[in-house]
C-alpha positions as CSV (number, residue, x, y, z in Angstrom):
1,M,0.0,0.0,0.0
2,K,1.3,3.5,-0.9
3,L,-0.7,6.4,0.6
4,T,0.6,9.7,-0.8
5,S,-1.2,12.4,1.2
6,I,-4.3,13.3,3.1
7,H,-6.9,14.3,0.6
8,H,-9.5,15.9,2.9
9,I,-10.9,16.2,6.4
10,A,-14.6,16.3,7.0
11,I,-16.4,18.2,9.7
12,I,-20.1,18.8,10.6
13,T,-21.4,22.2,11.4
14,S,-24.6,23.7,12.7
15,D,-24.5,27.2,11.1
16,Y,-23.5,27.3,7.4
17,E,-23.1,31.1,7.0
18,L,-21.2,31.5,10.3
19,V,-18.8,28.6,9.5
20,K,-18.3,29.7,5.8
21,R,-17.4,33.2,7.0
22,F,-15.0,31.8,9.6
23,Y,-13.1,29.4,7.3
24,V,-13.3,31.5,4.0
25,D,-13.4,35.1,5.0
26,L,-11.3,35.0,8.2
27,L,-9.0,32.0,7.8
28,G,-8.5,32.3,4.0
29,F,-9.8,28.9,2.7
30,E,-10.8,28.8,-1.0
31,V,-14.3,27.6,-2.0
32,I,-14.1,24.7,-4.4
33,R,-17.8,23.7,-4.4
34,E,-21.1,24.5,-2.6
35,N,-24.0,22.0,-2.9
36,Y,-27.4,21.7,-1.3
37,R,-28.3,18.1,-1.0
38,P,-32.1,17.8,-0.7
39,Q,-32.0,14.0,-0.1
40,R,-30.0,14.7,3.1
41,N,-31.4,18.2,3.8
42,D,-27.8,19.5,4.2
43,I,-25.3,21.8,2.5
44,K,-21.9,20.4,1.6
45,L,-19.1,23.0,1.3
46,D,-15.7,21.9,-0.1
47,L,-12.8,24.2,0.7
48,R,-9.1,24.2,-0.1
49,L,-6.0,25.3,1.8
50,G,-2.8,24.5,0.0
51,S,-3.1,20.9,-1.2
52,A,-5.6,19.8,1.5
53,E,-9.4,20.0,1.3
54,L,-11.8,20.6,4.1
55,E,-15.2,19.1,3.6
56,I,-18.0,20.8,5.6
57,F,-21.4,19.4,6.1
58,C,-24.1,21.7,7.5
59,E,-26.8,19.6,9.0
60,P,-29.9,20.7,10.9
61,N,-29.5,20.1,14.7
62,P,-26.3,18.0,14.8
63,P,-25.4,16.7,18.3
64,K,-22.9,18.8,20.2
65,R,-19.3,17.9,20.1
66,I,-17.9,16.1,23.2
67,S,-14.8,17.9,24.3
68,N,-14.1,17.2,27.9
69,P,-13.3,14.5,28.6
70,E,-11.9,13.9,25.1
71,A,-13.8,11.3,23.1
72,C,-12.5,9.0,20.4
73,G,-12.3,10.5,17.0
74,L,-10.9,13.7,15.5
75,R,-9.2,15.7,18.3
76,H,-8.2,18.8,16.4
77,L,-7.0,20.3,13.0
78,A,-3.5,21.8,13.0
79,F,-2.3,24.5,10.6
80,A,1.3,25.2,9.9
81,V,2.3,28.9,10.1
82,E,5.6,30.7,9.6
83,N,5.2,33.2,12.4
84,I,2.9,32.2,15.2
85,E,3.0,35.6,17.0
86,E,1.8,37.4,13.8
87,T,-0.9,34.8,13.2
88,V,-2.2,35.0,16.8
89,A,-2.2,38.8,16.6
90,E,-4.2,38.7,13.3
91,L,-6.7,36.2,14.7
92,N,-7.2,38.3,17.8
93,R,-7.7,41.4,15.7
94,L,-10.4,39.5,13.9
95,G,-12.1,38.7,17.2
96,I,-11.0,35.1,17.4
97,P,-9.5,34.4,20.9
98,T,-6.5,32.1,21.2
99,E,-4.8,30.3,24.0
100,P,-1.4,31.5,25.2
101,I,1.5,30.4,22.9
102,R,3.5,27.6,24.3
103,K,6.2,25.1,23.1
104,D,5.4,21.6,22.0
105,D,7.0,19.2,24.5
106,Y,8.4,17.0,21.8
107,T,9.2,19.2,18.8
108,G,10.2,22.3,20.8
109,K,8.1,24.3,18.2
110,K,5.7,27.1,19.2
111,M,2.0,26.2,19.2
112,T,-1.4,27.4,20.4
113,F,-5.1,26.6,20.0
114,F,-8.3,28.4,19.1
115,H,-11.8,27.2,18.1
116,D,-14.1,27.3,15.2
117,P,-17.7,28.5,15.7
118,D,-18.8,25.0,16.7
119,G,-16.1,24.6,19.2
120,L,-13.8,22.3,17.1
121,P,-10.2,22.8,18.4
122,L,-7.8,24.3,15.8
123,E,-4.1,24.4,16.4
124,L,-1.4,26.7,15.0
125,H,2.0,25.1,14.8
126,E,5.2,27.0,13.8
């Protein structure tokens, strides 16, 4: 078997316009496709950041995400950045709160977390 890369990551959201604004307008993802799927009564939004795709499903009344204690499944999405201080300052200017910057115990690289509108943890890693 020869896997070459991660093609996409899928998430479920509760508020289409809010999440689209967050990922596209604030974080800079590019819209690939937007489709309403009447058979599922949801909207599917495909986004691109670099070579990776983020697949967003907006469903009516999805169950809330379990965060504490952590449950099995996706823990967080991590984004590589060149300058974490600049990125944190920009997020904060946009009204997106971030945790304090700290160093990864294993890599020694700077990192921090913030959340999307549905509470999904997002990481910045320098």
